[in-house]
TORTOR-174065 format. One record per residue (C-alpha): residue in three letters; residue number from 1; y negated, x, z. Coordinates in steps of 0.1 Angstrom, whole numbers, plus 5000, padded with zeros to 4 digits. Example, Ala and Ser with C-alpha at 12.3 -4.5 7.8 and 13.67 -1.06 7.14 Angstrom:
// residues 2
<rec ALA; 1; <5045; 5123; 5078>>,
<rec SER; 2; <5011; 5137; 5071>>,
***
This chain:
// residues 490
<rec UNK; 1; <5155; 3948; 7325>>,
<rec UNK; 2; <5192; 3950; 7322>>,
<rec UNK; 3; <5212; 3917; 7320>>,
<rec UNK; 4; <5219; 3906; 7356>>,
<rec UNK; 5; <5227; 3877; 7379>>,
<rec UNK; 6; <5201; 3869; 7406>>,
<rec UNK; 7; <5218; 3852; 7436>>,
<rec UNK; 8; <5193; 3835; 7459>>,
<rec UNK; 9; <5206; 3825; 7494>>,
<rec UNK; 10; <5185; 3797; 7508>>,
<rec UNK; 11; <5177; 3784; 7474>>,
<rec UNK; 12; <5166; 3749; 7486>>,
<rec UNK; 13; <5138; 3765; 7507>>,
<rec UNK; 14; <5100; 3766; 7501>>,
<rec UNK; 15; <5100; 3803; 7491>>,
<rec UNK; 16; <5124; 3797; 7462>>,
<rec UNK; 17; <5103; 3768; 7449>>,
<rec UNK; 18; <5068; 3783; 7453>>,
<rec UNK; 19; <5074; 3820; 7446>>,
<rec UNK; 20; <5108; 3832; 7434>>,
<rec UNK; 21; <5118; 3809; 7406>>,
<rec UNK; 22; <5082; 3807; 7391>>,
<rec UNK; 23; <5080; 3846; 7392>>,
<rec UNK; 24; <5115; 3850; 7377>>,
<rec UNK; 25; <5107; 3826; 7349>>,
<rec UNK; 26; <5075; 3844; 7341>>,
<rec UNK; 27; <5092; 3878; 7341>>,
<rec UNK; 28; <5119; 3865; 7318>>,
<rec UNK; 29; <5094; 3851; 7294>>,
<rec UNK; 30; <5074; 3883; 7295>>,
<rec UNK; 31; <5102; 3908; 7291>>,
<rec UNK; 32; <5128; 3886; 7274>>,
<rec UNK; 33; <5154; 3897; 7300>>,
<rec UNK; 34; <5188; 3881; 7301>>,
<rec UNK; 35; <5188; 3870; 7337>>,
<rec UNK; 36; <5207; 3841; 7352>>,
<rec UNK; 37; <5198; 3826; 7386>>,
<rec UNK; 38; <5224; 3812; 7410>>,
<rec UNK; 39; <5210; 3792; 7439>>,
<rec UNK; 40; <5231; 3792; 7471>>,
<rec UNK; 41; <5225; 3770; 7501>>,
<rec UNK; 42; <5242; 3744; 7524>>,
<rec UNK; 43; <5227; 3714; 7508>>,
<rec UNK; 44; <5252; 3693; 7488>>,
<rec UNK; 45; <5234; 3697; 7455>>,
<rec UNK; 46; <5248; 3698; 7420>>,
<rec UNK; 47; <5236; 3721; 7392>>,
<rec UNK; 48; <5215; 3693; 7379>>,
<rec UNK; 49; <5199; 3686; 7413>>,
<rec UNK; 50; <5189; 3722; 7415>>,
<rec UNK; 51; <5176; 3723; 7380>>,
<rec UNK; 52; <5155; 3691; 7385>>,
<rec UNK; 53; <5140; 3705; 7417>>,
<rec UNK; 54; <5131; 3738; 7400>>,
<rec UNK; 55; <5116; 3721; 7370>>,
<rec UNK; 56; <5093; 3702; 7393>>,
<rec UNK; 57; <5085; 3734; 7411>>,
<rec UNK; 58; <5077; 3752; 7379>>,
<rec UNK; 59; <5055; 3724; 7367>>,
<rec UNK; 60; <5037; 3723; 7401>>,
<rec UNK; 61; <5033; 3760; 7409>>,
<rec UNK; 62; <5034; 3777; 7375>>,
<rec UNK; 63; <5015; 3751; 7355>>,
<rec UNK; 64; <5043; 3748; 7330>>,
<rec UNK; 65; <5048; 3717; 7310>>,
<rec UNK; 66; <5062; 3727; 7276>>,
<rec UNK; 67; <5093; 3712; 7262>>,
<rec UNK; 68; <5112; 3746; 7265>>,
<rec UNK; 69; <5111; 3744; 7303>>,
<rec UNK; 70; <5140; 3720; 7305>>,
<rec UNK; 71; <5161; 3740; 7281>>,
<rec UNK; 72; <5154; 3772; 7301>>,
<rec UNK; 73; <5165; 3756; 7334>>,
<rec UNK; 74; <5197; 3743; 7319>>,
<rec UNK; 75; <5205; 3777; 7304>>,
<rec UNK; 76; <5195; 3799; 7333>>,
<rec UNK; 77; <5199; 3780; 7366>>,
<rec UNK; 78; <5231; 3772; 7385>>,
<rec UNK; 79; <5239; 3761; 7420>>,
<rec UNK; 80; <5266; 3766; 7446>>,
<rec UNK; 81; <5269; 3747; 7479>>,
<rec UNK; 82; <5283; 3762; 7510>>,
<rec UNK; 83; <5285; 3728; 7528>>,
<rec UNK; 84; <5317; 3718; 7544>>,
<rec UNK; 85; <5336; 3748; 7531>>,
<rec UNK; 86; <5338; 3771; 7561>>,
<rec UNK; 87; <5324; 3807; 7558>>,
<rec UNK; 88; <5354; 3826; 7545>>,
<rec UNK; 89; <5365; 3799; 7520>>,
<rec UNK; 90; <5329; 3792; 7509>>,
<rec UNK; 91; <5322; 3829; 7501>>,
<rec UNK; 92; <5355; 3832; 7483>>,
<rec UNK; 93; <5346; 3802; 7462>>,
<rec UNK; 94; <5312; 3818; 7456>>,
<rec UNK; 95; <5329; 3849; 7443>>,
<rec UNK; 96; <5348; 3829; 7418>>,
<rec UNK; 97; <5316; 3810; 7407>>,
<rec UNK; 98; <5298; 3843; 7402>>,
<rec UNK; 99; <5326; 3856; 7380>>,
<rec UNK; 100; <5326; 3824; 7360>>,
<rec UNK; 101; <5289; 3826; 7353>>,
<rec UNK; 102; <5291; 3863; 7344>>,
<rec UNK; 103; <5320; 3857; 7320>>,
<rec UNK; 104; <5304; 3827; 7304>>,
<rec UNK; 105; <5270; 3844; 7299>>,
<rec UNK; 106; <5285; 3877; 7290>>,
<rec UNK; 107; <5268; 3896; 7319>>,
<rec UNK; 108; <5280; 3931; 7327>>,
<rec UNK; 109; <5284; 3925; 7365>>,
<rec UNK; 110; <5249; 3935; 7376>>,
<rec UNK; 111; <5241; 3915; 7408>>,
<rec UNK; 112; <5210; 3910; 7430>>,
<rec UNK; 113; <5216; 3892; 7463>>,
<rec UNK; 114; <5183; 3878; 7477>>,
<rec UNK; 115; <5183; 3866; 7513>>,
<rec UNK; 116; <5156; 3838; 7515>>,
<rec UNK; 117; <5171; 3825; 7547>>,
<rec UNK; 118; <5162; 3825; 7585>>,
<rec UNK; 119; <5163; 3860; 7599>>,
<rec UNK; 120; <5188; 3849; 7626>>,
<rec UNK; 121; <5216; 3846; 7599>>,
<rec UNK; 122; <5208; 3878; 7580>>,
<rec UNK; 123; <5236; 3898; 7597>>,
<rec UNK; 124; <5263; 3871; 7593>>,
<rec UNK; 125; <5254; 3865; 7556>>,
<rec UNK; 126; <5255; 3902; 7548>>,
<rec UNK; 127; <5289; 3904; 7565>>,
<rec UNK; 128; <5302; 3874; 7545>>,
<rec UNK; 129; <5289; 3890; 7512>>,
<rec UNK; 130; <5307; 3922; 7520>>,
<rec UNK; 131; <5339; 3906; 7533>>,
<rec UNK; 132; <5342; 3885; 7501>>,
<rec UNK; 133; <5338; 3916; 7479>>,
<rec UNK; 134; <5306; 3902; 7462>>,
<rec UNK; 135; <5290; 3936; 7463>>,
<rec UNK; 136; <5320; 3952; 7445>>,
<rec UNK; 137; <5305; 3945; 7411>>,
<rec UNK; 138; <5313; 3962; 7377>>,
<rec UNK; 139; <5276; 3970; 7374>>,
<rec UNK; 140; <5250; 3975; 7401>>,
<rec UNK; 141; <5247; 3955; 7434>>,
<rec UNK; 142; <5214; 3952; 7452>>,
<rec UNK; 143; <5205; 3934; 7485>>,
<rec UNK; 144; <5170; 3920; 7491>>,
<rec UNK; 145; <5160; 3912; 7526>>,
<rec UNK; 146; <5128; 3893; 7536>>,
<rec UNK; 147; <5108; 3903; 7566>>,
<rec UNK; 148; <5110; 3904; 7596>>,
<rec UNK; 149; <5139; 3929; 7595>>,
<rec UNK; 150; <5151; 3925; 7631>>,
<rec UNK; 151; <5134; 3911; 7662>>,
<rec UNK; 152; <5129; 3945; 7680>>,
<rec UNK; 153; <5142; 3980; 7677>>,
<rec UNK; 154; <5177; 3973; 7689>>,
<rec UNK; 155; <5182; 3943; 7666>>,
<rec UNK; 156; <5168; 3963; 7636>>,
<rec UNK; 157; <5192; 3991; 7643>>,
<rec UNK; 158; <5221; 3967; 7645>>,
<rec UNK; 159; <5211; 3950; 7613>>,
<rec UNK; 160; <5207; 3983; 7595>>,
<rec UNK; 161; <5242; 3993; 7606>>,
<rec UNK; 162; <5257; 3960; 7593>>,
<rec UNK; 163; <5238; 3963; 7560>>,
<rec UNK; 164; <5250; 3999; 7556>>,
<rec UNK; 165; <5286; 3988; 7560>>,
<rec UNK; 166; <5285; 3972; 7526>>,
<rec UNK; 167; <5254; 3986; 7509>>,
<rec UNK; 168; <5240; 4021; 7507>>,
<rec UNK; 169; <5203; 4026; 7514>>,
<rec UNK; 170; <5195; 4030; 7477>>,
<rec UNK; 171; <5209; 3995; 7471>>,
<rec UNK; 172; <5187; 3978; 7498>>,
<rec UNK; 173; <5152; 3963; 7492>>,
<rec UNK; 174; <5134; 3953; 7523>>,
<rec UNK; 175; <5106; 3932; 7509>>,
<rec UNK; 176; <5070; 3930; 7522>>,
<rec UNK; 177; <5050; 3909; 7497>>,
<rec UNK; 178; <5018; 3927; 7508>>,
<rec UNK; 179; <5031; 3959; 7490>>,
<rec UNK; 180; <5033; 3939; 7458>>,
<rec UNK; 181; <4995; 3932; 7457>>,
<rec UNK; 182; <4977; 3952; 7430>>,
<rec UNK; 183; <4950; 3964; 7454>>,
<rec UNK; 184; <4976; 3979; 7477>>,
<rec UNK; 185; <4993; 3998; 7449>>,
<rec UNK; 186; <4959; 4009; 7436>>,
<rec UNK; 187; <4951; 4023; 7471>>,
<rec UNK; 188; <4974; 4052; 7462>>,
<rec UNK; 189; <4958; 4056; 7428>>,
<rec UNK; 190; <4923; 4054; 7444>>,
<rec UNK; 191; <4932; 4081; 7470>>,
<rec UNK; 192; <4953; 4105; 7450>>,
<rec UNK; 193; <4937; 4100; 7416>>,
<rec UNK; 194; <4901; 4107; 7426>>,
<rec UNK; 195; <4894; 4141; 7441>>,
<rec UNK; 196; <4860; 4127; 7452>>,
<rec UNK; 197; <4876; 4106; 7479>>,
<rec UNK; 198; <4907; 4125; 7488>>,
<rec UNK; 199; <4885; 4155; 7496>>,
<rec UNK; 200; <4867; 4136; 7523>>,
<rec UNK; 201; <4898; 4116; 7535>>,
<rec UNK; 202; <4901; 4133; 7569>>,
<rec UNK; 203; <4888; 4136; 7605>>,
<rec UNK; 204; <4859; 4159; 7594>>,
<rec UNK; 205; <4844; 4131; 7574>>,
<rec UNK; 206; <4859; 4097; 7586>>,
<rec UNK; 207; <4847; 4082; 7619>>,
<rec UNK; 208; <4872; 4053; 7621>>,
<rec UNK; 209; <4894; 4030; 7600>>,
<rec UNK; 210; <4896; 3992; 7605>>,
<rec UNK; 211; <4925; 3972; 7590>>,
<rec UNK; 212; <4920; 3934; 7592>>,
<rec UNK; 213; <4943; 3905; 7583>>,
<rec UNK; 214; <4925; 3873; 7592>>,
<rec UNK; 215; <4939; 3838; 7586>>,
<rec UNK; 216; <4921; 3804; 7589>>,
<rec UNK; 217; <4954; 3785; 7591>>,
<rec UNK; 218; <4973; 3778; 7622>>,
<rec UNK; 219; <5011; 3779; 7627>>,
<rec UNK; 220; <5016; 3749; 7604>>,
<rec UNK; 221; <5052; 3739; 7599>>,
<rec UNK; 222; <5066; 3774; 7609>>,
<rec UNK; 223; <5066; 3768; 7647>>,
<rec UNK; 224; <5103; 3771; 7649>>,
<rec UNK; 225; <5102; 3806; 7637>>,
<rec UNK; 226; <5067; 3816; 7647>>,
<rec UNK; 227; <5069; 3807; 7684>>,
<rec UNK; 228; <5099; 3831; 7688>>,
<rec UNK; 229; <5081; 3858; 7668>>,
<rec UNK; 230; <5043; 3859; 7674>>,
<rec UNK; 231; <5016; 3878; 7656>>,
<rec UNK; 232; <5029; 3913; 7665>>,
<rec UNK; 233; <5063; 3907; 7650>>,
<rec UNK; 234; <5050; 3885; 7622>>,
<rec UNK; 235; <5021; 3906; 7610>>,
<rec UNK; 236; <5015; 3938; 7628>>,
<rec UNK; 237; <5049; 3954; 7627>>,
<rec UNK; 238; <5051; 3950; 7589>>,
<rec UNK; 239; <5020; 3941; 7569>>,
<rec UNK; 240; <4994; 3960; 7589>>,
<rec UNK; 241; <5017; 3989; 7596>>,
<rec UNK; 242; <5024; 3993; 7559>>,
<rec UNK; 243; <4986; 3994; 7552>>,
<rec UNK; 244; <4982; 4019; 7580>>,
<rec UNK; 245; <5008; 4042; 7564>>,
<rec UNK; 246; <4992; 4040; 7529>>,
<rec UNK; 247; <4958; 4049; 7543>>,
<rec UNK; 248; <4969; 4077; 7565>>,
<rec UNK; 249; <4998; 4093; 7546>>,
<rec UNK; 250; <4997; 4128; 7530>>,
<rec UNK; 251; <4999; 4132; 7492>>,
<rec UNK; 252; <5035; 4126; 7481>>,
<rec UNK; 253; <5051; 4152; 7458>>,
<rec UNK; 254; <5055; 4125; 7431>>,
<rec UNK; 255; <5048; 4088; 7427>>,
<rec UNK; 256; <5084; 4078; 7434>>,
<rec UNK; 257; <5102; 4059; 7461>>,
<rec UNK; 258; <5117; 4089; 7480>>,
<rec UNK; 259; <5085; 4111; 7484>>,
<rec UNK; 260; <5063; 4081; 7492>>,
<rec UNK; 261; <5087; 4067; 7518>>,
<rec UNK; 262; <5091; 4102; 7535>>,
<rec UNK; 263; <5053; 4105; 7539>>,
<rec UNK; 264; <5050; 4070; 7554>>,
<rec UNK; 265; <5077; 4078; 7579>>,
<rec UNK; 266; <5058; 4110; 7589>>,
<rec UNK; 267; <5027; 4088; 7597>>,
<rec UNK; 268; <5047; 4066; 7620>>,
<rec UNK; 269; <5063; 4096; 7637>>,
<rec UNK; 270; <5028; 4110; 7643>>,
<rec UNK; 271; <5013; 4079; 7659>>,
<rec UNK; 272; <5005; 4085; 7696>>,
<rec UNK; 273; <5026; 4063; 7719>>,
<rec UNK; 274; <5009; 4029; 7725>>,
<rec UNK; 275; <5002; 4017; 7760>>,
<rec UNK; 276; <4997; 3979; 7766>>,
<rec UNK; 277; <4962; 3987; 7779>>,
<rec UNK; 278; <4954; 3997; 7743>>,
<rec UNK; 279; <4958; 3962; 7729>>,
<rec UNK; 280; <4944; 3927; 7732>>,
<rec UNK; 281; <4966; 3897; 7726>>,
<rec UNK; 282; <4953; 3862; 7723>>,
<rec UNK; 283; <4962; 3825; 7716>>,
<rec UNK; 284; <4940; 3800; 7699>>,
<rec UNK; 285; <4926; 3770; 7718>>,
<rec UNK; 286; <4912; 3739; 7703>>,
<rec UNK; 287; <4882; 3745; 7681>>,
<rec UNK; 288; <4867; 3740; 7646>>,
<rec UNK; 289; <4876; 3757; 7613>>,
<rec UNK; 290; <4858; 3750; 7581>>,
<rec UNK; 291; <4840; 3721; 7597>>,
<rec UNK; 292; <4872; 3704; 7609>>,
<rec UNK; 293; <4885; 3700; 7644>>,
<rec UNK; 294; <4919; 3717; 7650>>,
<rec UNK; 295; <4942; 3716; 7679>>,
<rec UNK; 296; <4952; 3744; 7703>>,
<rec UNK; 297; <4983; 3763; 7695>>,
<rec UNK; 298; <5003; 3747; 7723>>,
<rec UNK; 299; <4993; 3712; 7709>>,
<rec UNK; 300; <5008; 3721; 7675>>,
<rec UNK; 301; <5039; 3703; 7664>>,
<rec UNK; 302; <5071; 3718; 7678>>,
<rec UNK; 303; <5053; 3743; 7700>>,
<rec UNK; 304; <5062; 3742; 7737>>,
<rec UNK; 305; <5033; 3733; 7761>>,
<rec UNK; 306; <5038; 3764; 7781>>,
<rec UNK; 307; <5042; 3788; 7751>>,
<rec UNK; 308; <5029; 3823; 7758>>,
<rec UNK; 309; <5033; 3834; 7721>>,
<rec UNK; 310; <5003; 3854; 7708>>,
<rec UNK; 311; <4985; 3843; 7677>>,
<rec UNK; 312; <4960; 3872; 7677>>,
<rec UNK; 313; <4964; 3909; 7682>>,
<rec UNK; 314; <4939; 3938; 7682>>,
<rec UNK; 315; <4950; 3973; 7689>>,
<rec UNK; 316; <4939; 4009; 7683>>,
<rec UNK; 317; <4962; 4036; 7672>>,
<rec UNK; 318; <4957; 4074; 7670>>,
<rec UNK; 319; <4976; 4095; 7644>>,
<rec UNK; 320; <4981; 4129; 7660>>,
<rec UNK; 321; <4982; 4152; 7630>>,
<rec UNK; 322; <4958; 4177; 7614>>,
<rec UNK; 323; <4943; 4152; 7590>>,
<rec UNK; 324; <4936; 4124; 7615>>,
<rec UNK; 325; <4934; 4139; 7650>>,
<rec UNK; 326; <4908; 4119; 7670>>,
<rec UNK; 327; <4902; 4092; 7644>>,
<rec UNK; 328; <4909; 4056; 7657>>,
<rec UNK; 329; <4927; 4032; 7635>>,
<rec UNK; 330; <4918; 3997; 7646>>,
<rec UNK; 331; <4943; 3970; 7636>>,
<rec UNK; 332; <4933; 3934; 7640>>,
<rec UNK; 333; <4950; 3901; 7629>>,
<rec UNK; 334; <4950; 3865; 7640>>,
<rec UNK; 335; <4953; 3829; 7631>>,
<rec UNK; 336; <4925; 3803; 7632>>,
<rec UNK; 337; <4898; 3828; 7625>>,
<rec UNK; 338; <4865; 3820; 7607>>,
<rec UNK; 339; <4877; 3832; 7572>>,
<rec UNK; 340; <4908; 3843; 7553>>,
<rec UNK; 341; <4904; 3880; 7546>>,
<rec UNK; 342; <4926; 3911; 7543>>,
<rec UNK; 343; <4907; 3943; 7541>>,
<rec UNK; 344; <4906; 3980; 7550>>,
<rec UNK; 345; <4872; 3995; 7560>>,
<rec UNK; 346; <4869; 4033; 7561>>,
<rec UNK; 347; <4837; 4043; 7581>>,
<rec UNK; 348; <4824; 4078; 7572>>,
<rec UNK; 349; <4805; 4099; 7596>>,
<rec UNK; 350; <4768; 4099; 7597>>,
<rec UNK; 351; <4748; 4129; 7586>>,
<rec UNK; 352; <4747; 4154; 7615>>,
<rec UNK; 353; <4709; 4154; 7615>>,
<rec UNK; 354; <4686; 4127; 7604>>,
<rec UNK; 355; <4653; 4138; 7587>>,
<rec UNK; 356; <4640; 4102; 7584>>,
<rec UNK; 357; <4625; 4098; 7619>>,
<rec UNK; 358; <4592; 4117; 7617>>,
<rec UNK; 359; <4563; 4092; 7621>>,
<rec UNK; 360; <4537; 4119; 7615>>,
<rec UNK; 361; <4545; 4118; 7578>>,
<rec UNK; 362; <4548; 4080; 7576>>,
<rec UNK; 363; <4586; 4080; 7577>>,
<rec UNK; 364; <4605; 4050; 7590>>,
<rec UNK; 365; <4622; 4055; 7624>>,
<rec UNK; 366; <4654; 4039; 7612>>,
<rec UNK; 367; <4682; 4062; 7601>>,
<rec UNK; 368; <4706; 4056; 7572>>,
<rec UNK; 369; <4736; 4036; 7580>>,
<rec UNK; 370; <4769; 4054; 7576>>,
<rec UNK; 371; <4788; 4050; 7543>>,
<rec UNK; 372; <4816; 4025; 7544>>,
<rec UNK; 373; <4843; 4021; 7519>>,
<rec UNK; 374; <4858; 3985; 7520>>,
<rec UNK; 375; <4890; 3978; 7502>>,
<rec UNK; 376; <4896; 3940; 7499>>,
<rec UNK; 377; <4931; 3928; 7493>>,
<rec UNK; 378; <4923; 3891; 7494>>,
<rec UNK; 379; <4908; 3868; 7485>>,
<rec UNK; 380; <4885; 3888; 7462>>,
<rec UNK; 381; <4905; 3920; 7453>>,
<rec UNK; 382; <4884; 3951; 7449>>,
<rec UNK; 383; <4864; 3980; 7464>>,
<rec UNK; 384; <4829; 3982; 7478>>,
<rec UNK; 385; <4811; 4015; 7487>>,
<rec UNK; 386; <4779; 4013; 7507>>,
<rec UNK; 387; <4752; 4040; 7504>>,
<rec UNK; 388; <4716; 4046; 7515>>,
<rec UNK; 389; <4686; 4044; 7492>>,
<rec UNK; 390; <4648; 4046; 7497>>,
<rec UNK; 391; <4628; 4014; 7490>>,
<rec UNK; 392; <4599; 4018; 7465>>,
<rec UNK; 393; <4566; 4024; 7483>>,
<rec UNK; 394; <4545; 4051; 7499>>,
<rec UNK; 395; <4564; 4052; 7532>>,
<rec UNK; 396; <4601; 4061; 7536>>,
<rec UNK; 397; <4618; 4028; 7541>>,
<rec UNK; 398; <4655; 4031; 7540>>,
<rec UNK; 399; <4680; 4005; 7527>>,
<rec UNK; 400; <4717; 4001; 7522>>,
<rec UNK; 401; <4731; 3991; 7488>>,
<rec UNK; 402; <4767; 3987; 7476>>,
<rec UNK; 403; <4786; 3998; 7446>>,
<rec UNK; 404; <4813; 3971; 7439>>,
<rec UNK; 405; <4843; 3968; 7417>>,
<rec UNK; 406; <4865; 3937; 7412>>,
<rec UNK; 407; <4899; 3938; 7396>>,
<rec UNK; 408; <4897; 3904; 7380>>,
<rec UNK; 409; <4863; 3911; 7364>>,
<rec UNK; 410; <4877; 3943; 7349>>,
<rec UNK; 411; <4913; 3934; 7340>>,
<rec UNK; 412; <4916; 3896; 7344>>,
<rec UNK; 413; <4939; 3878; 7370>>,
<rec UNK; 414; <4963; 3901; 7388>>,
<rec UNK; 415; <5000; 3893; 7387>>,
<rec UNK; 416; <5015; 3876; 7417>>,
<rec UNK; 417; <5028; 3900; 7443>>,
<rec UNK; 418; <5063; 3885; 7441>>,
<rec UNK; 419; <5064; 3890; 7404>>,
<rec UNK; 420; <5056; 3927; 7407>>,
<rec UNK; 421; <5083; 3931; 7434>>,
<rec UNK; 422; <5110; 3911; 7416>>,
<rec UNK; 423; <5104; 3931; 7385>>,
<rec UNK; 424; <5109; 3964; 7405>>,
<rec UNK; 425; <5141; 3950; 7421>>,
<rec UNK; 426; <5156; 3942; 7387>>,
<rec UNK; 427; <5146; 3976; 7374>>,
<rec UNK; 428; <5159; 3994; 7404>>,
<rec UNK; 429; <5125; 4009; 7416>>,
<rec UNK; 430; <5123; 4011; 7454>>,
<rec UNK; 431; <5088; 4026; 7456>>,
<rec UNK; 432; <5072; 3994; 7470>>,
<rec UNK; 433; <5100; 3986; 7495>>,
<rec UNK; 434; <5106; 3996; 7531>>,
<rec UNK; 435; <5131; 4023; 7541>>,
<rec UNK; 436; <5154; 4018; 7571>>,
<rec UNK; 437; <5136; 4047; 7589>>,
<rec UNK; 438; <5103; 4030; 7585>>,
<rec UNK; 439; <5116; 3997; 7600>>,
<rec UNK; 440; <5130; 4014; 7630>>,
<rec UNK; 441; <5100; 4037; 7636>>,
<rec UNK; 442; <5076; 4007; 7635>>,
<rec UNK; 443; <5097; 3987; 7659>>,
<rec UNK; 444; <5098; 4016; 7683>>,
<rec UNK; 445; <5060; 4020; 7681>>,
<rec UNK; 446; <5052; 3984; 7691>>,
<rec UNK; 447; <5079; 3980; 7717>>,
<rec UNK; 448; <5053; 3981; 7746>>,
<rec UNK; 449; <5038; 3949; 7732>>,
<rec UNK; 450; <5070; 3930; 7729>>,
<rec UNK; 451; <5087; 3930; 7764>>,
<rec UNK; 452; <5078; 3930; 7800>>,
<rec UNK; 453; <5045; 3946; 7809>>,
<rec UNK; 454; <5027; 3935; 7777>>,
<rec UNK; 455; <4990; 3928; 7779>>,
<rec UNK; 456; <4979; 3895; 7794>>,
<rec UNK; 457; <4973; 3867; 7769>>,
<rec UNK; 458; <4937; 3858; 7763>>,
<rec UNK; 459; <4925; 3825; 7748>>,
<rec UNK; 460; <4900; 3821; 7720>>,
<rec UNK; 461; <4885; 3790; 7704>>,
<rec UNK; 462; <4898; 3782; 7669>>,
<rec UNK; 463; <4872; 3792; 7644>>,
<rec UNK; 464; <4860; 3822; 7665>>,
<rec UNK; 465; <4865; 3859; 7659>>,
<rec UNK; 466; <4892; 3861; 7686>>,
<rec UNK; 467; <4890; 3869; 7723>>,
<rec UNK; 468; <4859; 3885; 7737>>,
<rec UNK; 469; <4880; 3914; 7750>>,
<rec UNK; 470; <4890; 3923; 7715>>,
<rec UNK; 471; <4854; 3934; 7706>>,
<rec UNK; 472; <4859; 3965; 7727>>,
<rec UNK; 473; <4896; 3971; 7717>>,
<rec UNK; 474; <4886; 3998; 7692>>,
<rec UNK; 475; <4868; 4018; 7719>>,
<rec UNK; 476; <4899; 4028; 7738>>,
<rec UNK; 477; <4931; 4044; 7725>>,
<rec UNK; 478; <4955; 4033; 7753>>,
<rec UNK; 479; <4969; 4068; 7755>>,
<rec UNK; 480; <4994; 4077; 7781>>,
<rec UNK; 481; <4985; 4114; 7784>>,
<rec UNK; 482; <4952; 4113; 7803>>,
<rec UNK; 483; <4953; 4150; 7811>>,
<rec UNK; 484; <4950; 4162; 7775>>,
<rec UNK; 485; <4913; 4167; 7764>>,
<rec UNK; 486; <4902; 4150; 7732>>,
<rec UNK; 487; <4893; 4177; 7707>>,
<rec UNK; 488; <4857; 4179; 7696>>,
<rec UNK; 489; <4851; 4165; 7661>>,
<rec UNK; 490; <4823; 4178; 7640>>,
***
C-alpha cells in the first residue's frame, strides 16, 4: 500500500467505530503501510476525543489491549469538526488541515474520501469536496460511497452526474460489503476455476436458482433510514442483485475490474422486465423470534403507525440469454425470519428417466432427489453438494447425502469483508466494487416495485418464513409479454 491519507466523513458514527477503524488498524499492522486517518464530522470533538473513542472501539470490536494501541492512535488518528463553520468555510479549513497532516507526516498527497454519512447528504458532500479542491491532490484521489447509491433511478443518475463532475469513474468505489465476503469472491473461483461445474452451469442442466438473505433482527435503531427505504432498496437492489450477477454472468476475459463489471452489466440488461405481479412484499407483525416476543414493525421505535414500508420481498427474475433462458432466479429476503442465513441454492435438473421405480425387481418406488449445490455466505461459510446413493441392503433404497466444505475448517477464520474492501481501495483495485452502469441498471429493473402500482403489502408473523403468498412466488415470472411462448427445456 502506498502512503496515503484516509479521510472518513461521518467519523463519529457506528460504522467507523465497529468496522472502518478496526479494519484499517489491522491492515496497517499486517502490511505496515503508512496510512493516516482523518475523521470528519459535525460533532465538536478534539483530536484527543476522537482518539479516545477509537481506542475504546478497537478494544471492544478488535479485541486489542496491548500498550502499543495508544501510541498508534496518537500517531495515526486526527479529527476535524465541521460544526459552526458553514459549508464553504468548513471545507476550506478541511483542505488546510489535510495539507498540514500530509506535510507533517511526509505523505505524497494520496487521498481516499470515505462517505460514511446519510445517503441524503452524499450529493452535497461530494459537491463541497470538489468545490474546495480536495480532490486536486498531488497523488491519487479516490471516493468511496456506501450503499444505497440513490433512492431510485432518477436520483442515482443525478448522483452519478454530480460525482463525475469531480471524480472519474476509475476513482469511484461504490461499496457493497457483501462483495467483500470470501465466499462471494470464491464463487467466481468455484465457477470459472472448475470445469466440472462450469460445464453444467446453464439452462440444460439447472432447473432453478434461489438466492436468500434472511435476517432474524427487526429494524432496530435504523427506523429513520429504513422506513424511507424498505427491503427492496435496502437489500434487493444491491446485495441480492450483486449475487444474481455473479451467479449468472458469463466468463470474463480476465479477473480484473473492467471485464467482470462488463459481464455483470450484461446480466442486468438481459433480465426480463419485472411486473408487480411477479413479486410479493410483506411487513412483519408481532410474533416470536428465538423464543422471545417481538413487536410488529409499526410498533417499533420511530416507525409511523400507518407505515406501508415492506420488510420482506420475494420475486422471480428471468435472464433472457442463451445460457439461462427459461430458468427462474428466485430472490427472497426479509427481516424477523426464523434464522439468519445468506445462501445461494442451485437446483440441477432430475435425470430424464428414473430406473428406480420397478417393484418387480424389488426396487424402491422413490426416485432420486435432484442434486443441489448450496453456497452459504453466512453464518457458516462454505459449499454443500447433495447427491444420491443406494442404502446397503438387498432392495434398492435410495438416499441423499452431502459433500461439504467449510472455509474456516480449511483455512481458519476469514478476514472481515470491510478489511478486504478497504485493502482493495487503498491499492486501487475496483474488481469488488459497483460500476455506475450497474447501479442505474439495477434501479431501472426494480422501478415497478418502488412507485405506484407496486404489489399489495402482506403481513407475516415475526419468526415465520414470510407471507403465505411468497411460497408460490417462484412459480410465476411476472412477465409482461404473455404472447411469447416459453421455449421447451430439455
